[in-house]
N, C-alpha and C positions, 0 to 999 in steps of 0.2 A: 504494500500500500504506500502510496505517495500522495500527500495532500488529499487523502480520503478516496483516492481512485486506485482501483486494482490494475496492475500492469502485468501482462503475460508476454514474456519475451521468448522467442524461439528462432531457430535458424530458418525454418520454413519448409523443411522437407517432410515433416509429418503433419503438423498443423499448418494451415495457410489460410489465405483470404477466403477461399471457397470451402474450407473444412476447418471451422473454428472449434476450439474446446468449449465446454460450457462456461460462459462468462456472464456476470451480472450486467445489467444496463449501466452505462457510465464507465465501463472498463476500457482499457487501452490494450489492443492486441498489436504487438510489435514483431514484425517478421523481416528477415533478411532474404537470403537465397537468390532472389531474382536480380538484385543490384539495380532495380528500377525504383526511383523514389515515388512515394504515394502517401497522401494524408487525406483520409476521407471518413465520413460517418456512414457506418453500415446499419442495416435494419437491426432493431433491438437496442439502439443507442450505444453500439460498440464503435469506438474510434479505431480505425485501421491505420497503422503506420509502417511504412517500409522506408528506412532512411536512405536507401540507395547505396552508393559506394563512393568512398573517397578515392580509392586507387583503381577500381575496375568497373566504372559505370557501364551499364548495358542499355539496350533499347533506344539508343540515341540520346540518353540522358547525360547530364553533366555531372562532374564530381560533386557529390552531395553528402550531407549528414543531417541528423535531426537534433533539435535543441529544445530543452524543456526548462522553463523558468516561470515562476509565479503562476503555475496552473495552466500555462499555455504551451502548446507543442507547435513547433514550426520546422519547416524544411529549409535548409540553407545550402547555398552553392559555394563550393570551395573555389576561391580565386587563385589560380596557379599561373 
């Protein structure tokens, strides 16, 4: 729990955006694996986050990472 929200972090090869574990509304599901950044609200009030990749971005995405501060989640691009 962080700031009253449950976070579930996984690589993404077992659980992923289309196959979520049981999570309460308001939870944040964080998955890597695809190296494609995404931040969206899924049905059931689950926030889906894939931070992308700093070193090996895929799918035409740029070097990226996620940032959490004061209850807000954001995706950032790495300037190289």
